[in-house]
DRENKEKE-671879 format. One line per 4 residues: number of its first residue (from 0); their letters; for each residue z, x, y of C-alpha. Coordinates in Angstrom, 2 decimals. Each point is the difference from the previous one (the first is absolute). Example, Ala and Ser with C-alpha at 12.3 -4.5 7.8 and 13.67 -1.06 7.14 Angstrom:
BEGIN
0 = as = 7.80/12.30/-4.50; -0.66/1.37/3.44
***
This chain:
BEGIN
0 = msar = -13.11/190.86/83.77; -2.19/1.39/3.09; -3.34/-1.53/0.80; -2.33/1.30/2.81
4 = fpvp = -1.67/-1.98/2.34; -2.57/1.78/1.82; -2.18/-0.14/3.04; -3.45/-1.52/-0.92
8 = qpas = -1.45/1.32/2.77; 0.84/3.48/2.33; 2.91/-0.04/1.87; 1.97/2.53/2.16
12 = tpga = 2.49/2.04/-2.06; 3.36/0.33/1.50; 2.09/3.00/-0.01; 1.68/1.11/-3.10
16 = apgl = 3.78/-0.75/-0.33; 1.91/2.84/0.93; 1.55/2.59/-3.04; 3.65/-1.72/-1.09
20 = trrr = 2.83/1.91/-1.44; 2.78/-0.37/-2.10; 2.50/0.34/2.55; 0.20/-3.45/0.85
24 = llrh = 0.75/-0.71/-3.19; 3.33/2.19/1.07; 0.13/-1.30/3.50; -0.78/-4.12/-1.55
28 = gtaa = 2.19/0.39/-3.26; 3.25/-2.03/0.82; -2.44/-2.94/1.44; -1.96/0.55/-3.52
32 = agal = 3.21/-0.58/-2.38; 0.99/-2.98/2.28; -3.89/-1.63/-0.98; 0.74/1.34/-3.09
36 = laag = 3.75/-1.52/-0.91; -0.88/-3.48/1.77; -3.27/0.08/-2.47; 1.07/1.26/-3.12
40 = plsg = -1.25/2.68/-2.37; -2.92/2.12/0.65; -3.24/-0.49/-2.05; -3.50/1.26/-0.50
44 = cats = -1.52/-0.03/3.04; -3.90/-0.13/0.69; -1.79/2.37/2.10; -2.25/0.25/2.84
48 = sssa = -2.66/2.29/-0.15; -1.60/-1.04/3.33; -2.46/1.98/1.97; 0.16/1.11/3.61
52 = sals = -2.40/-2.47/0.96; 1.70/-3.27/-1.56; 3.12/-1.72/0.74; 2.49/-0.25/-2.29
56 = vwdl = 1.66/-3.20/-0.57; 2.50/-1.00/-2.66; 0.60/-3.68/-0.73; 1.83/-1.61/-2.62
60 = fqgg = -2.55/-3.35/-0.99; -1.24/0.02/-3.50; -1.55/-3.05/-1.46; -1.68/-3.15/2.29
64 = dgml = 1.42/1.49/2.70; -0.84/4.14/-0.98; -3.89/-1.76/-0.14; 0.69/-1.42/3.76
68 = mddm = 1.23/2.61/1.25; -3.52/2.44/-1.36; -2.14/-2.94/1.58; 1.85/0.45/3.50
72 = ikav = -0.33/3.67/-0.09; -3.51/-0.11/-1.24; -0.44/-2.83/3.65; 1.63/2.30/2.50
76 = sgrp = -1.90/3.96/-2.31; -3.98/-2.36/0.62; -0.09/0.08/3.50; -2.10/2.52/1.80
80 = rgfe = 3.60/1.32/1.33; 1.20/-0.63/-3.43; 2.74/2.64/-1.86; -0.06/1.56/-2.85
84 = vert = 2.98/-1.15/-1.49; 2.08/1.58/-3.90; 2.42/-2.82/-0.84; 2.98/0.92/-2.61
88 = ildw = 1.24/-2.96/-1.71; 3.61/0.93/-1.28; 2.28/-2.64/-1.65; 2.37/-2.74/1.44
92 = gpsy = 3.40/0.68/-0.08; 2.81/2.45/0.59; -2.09/2.94/-0.65; -2.76/-0.62/2.36
96 = ytkl = 2.93/0.30/2.67; 1.05/3.30/-1.54; -3.50/1.40/-0.06; -0.35/-0.93/4.03
100 = amsa = 3.10/1.86/1.04; -0.93/2.81/-2.11; -3.66/0.29/1.24; 1.21/-0.11/3.75
104 = aggr = 2.73/2.01/-0.53; -1.93/2.59/-1.96; -3.25/0.47/1.69; -1.58/-2.04/-1.96
108 = asdv = -0.37/-3.55/2.10; -3.19/-2.08/0.28; -1.21/-0.59/3.23; 0.59/-3.85/-0.43
112 = ailh = 2.39/-1.89/-2.16; 0.82/-3.35/-0.92; 4.33/-0.92/0.33; 1.38/-3.15/-0.04
116 = lsrl = 1.35/-0.83/2.83; 3.61/-0.51/-1.26; 0.31/3.84/-0.95; -1.11/1.62/3.10
120 = agya = 3.92/0.51/0.91; -0.08/2.35/-2.71; -2.80/2.12/1.39; -0.50/-0.41/3.78
124 = pggl = 4.00/1.66/0.70; -0.80/2.89/-2.65; -2.98/1.35/2.07; -2.25/-1.06/-3.41
128 = ldpf = -2.63/-2.00/2.30; -1.71/0.74/3.06; -0.09/-2.70/2.89; -3.02/-2.17/0.96
132 = dldl = -2.12/0.96/3.36; 0.30/-3.43/1.27; -2.31/0.58/2.63; -2.47/1.57/-2.39
136 = laef = -0.11/-3.08/-1.98; -0.66/-1.76/2.72; -3.19/1.63/0.64; -0.90/-1.11/-3.63
140 = gvtr = 0.95/-3.55/1.04; 3.20/-0.55/-1.33; 3.14/-0.92/1.75; 3.30/-0.74/-0.33
144 = qdfa = -0.47/-3.69/1.34; -2.18/-0.58/-3.14; 3.27/0.10/-2.34; 2.62/-3.05/-0.30
148 = pavw = 2.96/1.68/1.69; 2.23/-0.70/-3.15; -1.72/2.50/-1.57; -1.06/2.59/2.66
152 = srtq = 3.87/0.16/0.39; 0.47/1.53/-2.93; -2.62/2.89/0.89; 1.92/1.96/1.72
156 = hdga = 2.52/2.66/0.44; 1.45/1.86/2.85; -2.79/-1.69/2.52; -2.86/0.97/-1.96
160 = vyai = -2.39/-1.70/-2.73; 0.13/1.26/-3.16; -1.76/-2.55/-1.87; -3.19/-2.63/0.14
164 = pldv = 0.04/-2.69/-1.74; -2.74/-1.15/-2.11; 1.80/-3.12/-1.25; 2.63/-2.60/-0.51
168 = hpfi = 0.90/-0.79/-3.45; 3.05/-2.47/-0.25; 1.62/-2.00/-2.52; -1.27/-3.31/0.14
172 = vfyd = -0.25/-3.80/-2.05; -2.98/-0.38/-1.87; -0.83/-3.71/-1.75; -1.74/-1.78/-1.98
176 = keaa = -1.18/-3.04/2.58; -0.72/-2.35/-2.09; 4.11/0.04/-1.53; 0.76/0.29/3.78
180 = dkag = -2.00/-2.93/1.20; 1.25/-2.36/-2.91; 3.72/1.37/1.03; -1.40/-1.32/3.10
184 = llds = 1.00/3.50/2.14; -3.38/0.51/1.69; -0.99/-0.78/3.59; -2.74/-1.75/1.64
188 = dgel = -2.68/3.27/-0.85; 1.34/0.51/-3.12; 2.34/2.28/0.78; 3.72/0.92/-1.25
192 = aplg = 2.00/-2.50/2.18; 3.31/2.23/2.04; 2.73/-0.13/-2.52; 2.19/1.14/2.97
196 = spda = 3.56/-0.78/-1.76; 1.84/1.35/-3.53; -0.04/-3.43/-0.95; -3.49/-0.68/0.67
200 = vlda = -0.97/3.11/-2.24; 2.37/-1.54/-2.71; -1.60/-2.94/0.31; -3.76/1.45/-0.37
204 = gkal = 1.20/2.32/-2.99; 1.33/-3.91/-1.64; -3.31/-1.62/0.88; -2.54/2.76/-0.86
208 = adas = 1.89/0.08/-3.44; -0.73/-3.99/-0.20; -3.68/0.88/0.76; -0.57/2.70/-2.15
212 = ghsg = 1.90/-1.23/-3.20; 1.73/3.23/0.07; 1.39/2.61/2.48; 0.46/-1.11/3.57
216 = ilfg = -0.58/3.69/1.74; 0.28/3.31/-2.07; 1.39/3.11/1.06; 0.22/3.30/-2.65
220 = hvld = 2.23/1.85/1.01; 1.46/1.49/-3.02; 0.23/3.76/-0.58; -2.31/0.03/2.93
224 = taqn = 1.53/3.08/2.81; -1.62/-2.07/3.18; -0.47/-3.58/-1.00; 3.84/-1.33/1.16
228 = wrqf = -0.14/1.79/2.61; -3.10/-1.38/2.37; 1.06/-3.12/-0.57; 3.49/0.76/0.61
232 = aaly = -1.76/2.08/3.32; -1.49/-2.76/1.24; 2.73/-2.74/-0.28; 2.46/2.29/1.19
236 = aqtg = -1.99/0.75/3.26; -0.76/-3.82/0.39; 3.74/-0.39/0.80; -0.49/2.19/2.75
240 = aaft = 2.60/2.68/-1.18; -1.02/3.84/0.28; 0.17/1.96/-2.47; 0.22/3.69/0.92
244 = lpdg = 0.99/3.19/-1.32; 0.86/2.58/1.97; 0.34/3.38/-1.33; 3.11/0.84/-1.14
248 = gpae = 0.81/-3.39/-0.25; 1.61/-2.79/-0.96; -2.78/-2.33/-0.30; 0.31/-2.59/2.94
252 = idvd = -0.37/-3.53/-2.03; 1.07/-3.44/0.72; 1.84/-0.34/-3.18; 0.09/-3.62/0.58
256 = aavr = -3.49/-0.63/0.65; -1.08/2.06/-2.96; 2.35/-1.97/-2.53; -1.50/-3.35/1.83
260 = vvtf = -3.54/1.53/-1.23; 0.86/0.89/-3.29; 1.65/-3.24/-0.81; -3.55/-1.92/0.80
264 = mkql = -1.79/2.70/-1.86; 2.87/-1.28/-3.16; -0.39/-3.70/1.39; -4.51/0.44/-0.18
268 = fdgr = -0.20/1.80/-3.53; 2.63/-2.04/-1.65; -1.61/0.69/-3.24; -0.64/-3.71/-0.54
272 = tnpn = -3.15/-1.34/2.81; -0.87/3.63/0.47; 1.19/2.73/-2.64; 2.04/2.98/0.92
276 = nldy = -0.60/2.17/-2.94; -3.81/1.19/0.72; -0.90/3.22/-0.09; -3.52/0.38/2.10
280 = nsam = -2.22/0.09/-2.61; 1.42/-3.11/-1.27; -0.31/-1.81/3.27; -4.05/0.55/0.59
284 = asfi = -0.57/-0.87/-3.39; 2.14/-3.73/0.76; -2.21/-0.13/2.79; -3.46/0.96/-0.97
288 = grrg = 0.81/-2.30/-2.83; 1.01/-2.70/2.28; 3.68/-0.19/-1.06; 0.94/-0.21/3.40
292 = gmim = -0.79/-0.88/2.97; 0.53/2.23/2.77; 0.63/4.11/-1.04; 1.89/2.33/3.05
296 = lgew = -1.86/3.15/-0.20; -1.73/2.75/1.86; -3.32/-0.65/1.76; -1.22/2.69/-2.35
300 = elpt = -0.32/-2.04/-2.32; -2.82/-2.45/0.81; -2.75/1.61/-1.76; 1.44/-0.76/-3.12
304 = lkks = 1.31/-3.06/0.89; -3.55/-1.29/1.39; -1.25/1.02/-3.62; 2.27/-2.34/-1.60
308 = gvpl = -1.95/-3.37/0.45; 3.41/-1.37/1.94; -1.20/-1.82/3.22; 1.60/2.69/2.11
312 = gaap = 1.99/-0.45/3.29; 2.01/2.00/1.85; 2.32/0.18/2.77; 2.48/2.49/1.58
316 = fpqv = 3.57/-0.08/-1.19; 1.65/-3.21/0.84; 2.55/0.30/2.84; 2.82/-1.49/-1.23
320 = fdkp = 2.75/0.73/2.53; 0.17/0.38/3.52; -2.73/2.79/1.21; -3.35/0.46/-1.98
324 = avyt = -0.64/3.13/-1.35; -2.27/1.93/-3.01; 1.07/2.58/-1.94; -2.74/2.85/-0.22
328 = dshs = -2.07/3.39/-0.09; -2.29/1.61/1.68; -2.39/2.78/-1.54; -0.34/2.38/3.20
332 = fvlp = -1.93/2.94/0.57; 2.15/3.35/1.06; -1.03/3.62/0.67; 2.18/2.09/-2.36
336 = hqen = 1.03/3.24/1.88; -2.44/2.87/0.45; 1.21/3.21/1.56; -2.62/0.89/3.08
340 = pdpe = -2.81/-3.26/-1.12; -3.35/0.43/1.12; -0.17/-2.32/3.38; -3.71/-0.54/-1.49
344 = rrrq = 1.50/-1.20/-3.11; 2.97/-1.61/1.32; -2.41/-1.92/2.44; -2.31/-1.56/-2.82
348 = ahry = 3.20/-0.82/-2.17; 0.65/-2.34/2.77; -3.46/-1.59/0.01; -0.30/-0.46/-3.41
352 = vaem = 3.78/-1.82/0.40; -1.78/-1.91/2.42; -3.01/-0.72/-2.26; 2.07/-1.11/-3.06
356 = vkqs = 2.14/-2.41/2.12; -3.14/-2.00/1.03; -1.23/-0.18/-3.38; 3.00/-1.90/-1.03
360 = ltwa = -2.24/-3.24/-0.88; -0.81/1.52/-3.29; 3.82/0.69/-0.32; 1.04/-3.66/0.57
364 = sagh = -2.30/-0.77/-3.25; 2.99/0.53/-2.47; 2.47/-1.66/2.45; 1.53/2.77/2.27
368 = ipay = -0.05/-0.99/3.57; -1.67/1.74/2.12; 2.61/2.13/2.73; -3.08/0.64/2.58
372 = qpvl = 0.24/-3.84/1.48; -3.36/0.07/1.13; -1.31/-0.85/-3.27; 2.03/-2.80/-0.65
376 = tepe = -1.98/-1.88/3.26; -3.39/0.37/-1.95; -1.23/-3.18/-1.81; -0.80/2.53/-3.53
380 = yaal = 3.47/-0.12/-0.11; 1.26/-3.24/0.95; -2.25/-1.21/-3.18; 2.14/1.78/-2.66
384 = dpqs = 1.46/-2.65/-1.70; 3.37/0.98/-0.35; 0.45/3.03/1.98; -0.41/-1.69/3.46
388 = syad = 2.37/-2.47/-0.85; 2.94/2.79/-0.40; -0.83/2.45/2.98; 2.39/-1.66/2.60
392 = agev = 2.61/2.29/-2.63; -0.76/3.05/1.94; 1.32/-1.51/3.21; 3.68/0.00/-1.52
396 = avld = -0.40/2.73/-2.19; 3.21/1.50/-1.37; -0.04/3.08/-1.50; 3.40/2.16/-1.84
400 = ppnw = 2.65/1.21/2.05; -1.17/3.57/1.75; 1.83/2.69/-1.89; -1.35/3.14/-1.51
404 = faga = 0.88/-1.45/-3.60; -1.44/-3.94/-0.07; -3.27/-1.10/0.29; -2.97/-0.56/-2.85
408 = gsnf = 1.11/1.23/-3.49; 3.00/0.91/1.50; 3.40/0.80/-1.97; 1.05/-2.56/2.50
412 = qnrm = -1.32/-2.63/-0.38; 0.42/0.45/-4.30; 3.72/0.16/0.90; 0.20/-3.38/2.26
416 = cqpl = -2.10/-1.45/-2.74; 2.74/0.74/-2.77; 2.99/-2.28/1.01; -2.91/-3.16/1.63
420 = qsal = -1.17/0.34/-3.87; 3.47/-0.70/-1.34; 0.57/-2.98/2.17; -2.95/-2.10/-0.37
424 = lgnt = 0.43/1.08/-4.09; 3.06/-1.87/0.72; 2.30/3.14/-0.92; 1.82/0.42/3.69
428 = saek = 0.72/-1.75/2.79; -1.74/0.03/3.20; 2.84/1.14/1.71; 0.28/3.10/-2.69
432 = avrq = -3.81/0.75/0.19; 0.41/0.69/3.40; 2.93/2.13/-0.10; -1.86/1.98/-2.15
436 = mvre = -3.11/0.39/1.90; 2.29/1.20/3.01; 1.69/2.46/-2.50; -3.34/0.88/-0.81
440 = adtl = -1.30/0.55/3.35; 3.32/2.20/0.98; -0.54/1.93/-2.81; -3.33/0.86/1.13
444 = lrqp = 0.66/0.89/3.69; 2.32/2.08/-0.57; -1.87/2.06/-1.54; -1.43/2.96/2.78
448 = npva = -3.34/-0.88/1.47; -1.97/2.89/-1.38; -2.97/0.01/3.07; 2.61/-0.20/2.99
***
């Protein structure tokens, strides 16, 4: 689906994009195949018919997020030095990343696209993206100092910056304020007090169950391809242990730390105080129906939960082990590779990205944390409830280990989730689950990196 956002008044027209040829498909065929292998089968692809003057942008935002993106594009397009933008919206999931790779390899790339930052390692090394010119971005008022180091550190490959983050979208906790208050879990400001240890979280689950009269902490994971991994990754990072996926393997995982984490997950979701067998939708329905005091979810569910009538609070994922860490990802702007890009058009693409990140207060209304930190200091952001309550999650962000097969919507997350799900359902021990995770990671690492 495409939408055109014309400049409402005359503006200078950047030079037309140079001709693109099929030879790039041959040149980057291996890289595109790597993206296909990581993402899954190619489905039907939307196409863009951008004029020479319009900036073509690709993203995967639909529903409420899609409407907010429309609002942001309209805001930057409607200024005296606005943009003519043709936006193409593609379905989220593996097919999006396949189409993005094939467009860059086949000479059909958009000027700007959205990429989950966790997927950068599958695109930048293979020449599917072009780096940003930081001096040019600085000319438009955006510098590296405007982003949290935990997120900015993942924007780079080989010394160059290939992604400019729009947001940080963390895995957090939402809670029923009335149940949490009754359970004695709120501080003097009415916010969730720090928990700080495995025992404290277990006790909180029991107290919330007593307060709600039903369940304590809800977590929908059954048949989900990412939920278990999000929770495990946050808790594992809190132990201070490293989880790395070096090309060729083997995976570098602290098995003792991983077993400690899975053991805690099994204790927390014991099937009594906190159910262990919920799928995503049933966990959501239970929380909205006030049959649980807390739920572990991505912040992107905020709009749905705010409509529910639950007296809603939110907080970063609790620190359970030795150091604070919150599992996140980031929707980021990238420049899909173009052969001999027109300098003026590329300049306008940089200006467009700079203007869009400055509009991220609008984006924050859906729950996403603006990656552009000057927005976080605005009084309007501080007034957002409960968004401002978990803004600190961006400072301790943890993403998937960088490798071409990992990241949002990847088979890696799915393969990590399966043994974790088995452990939570009581079908296997923590030790066996971790050994299976190691085997799955090693199997993926033995596959040759097609983008190297």
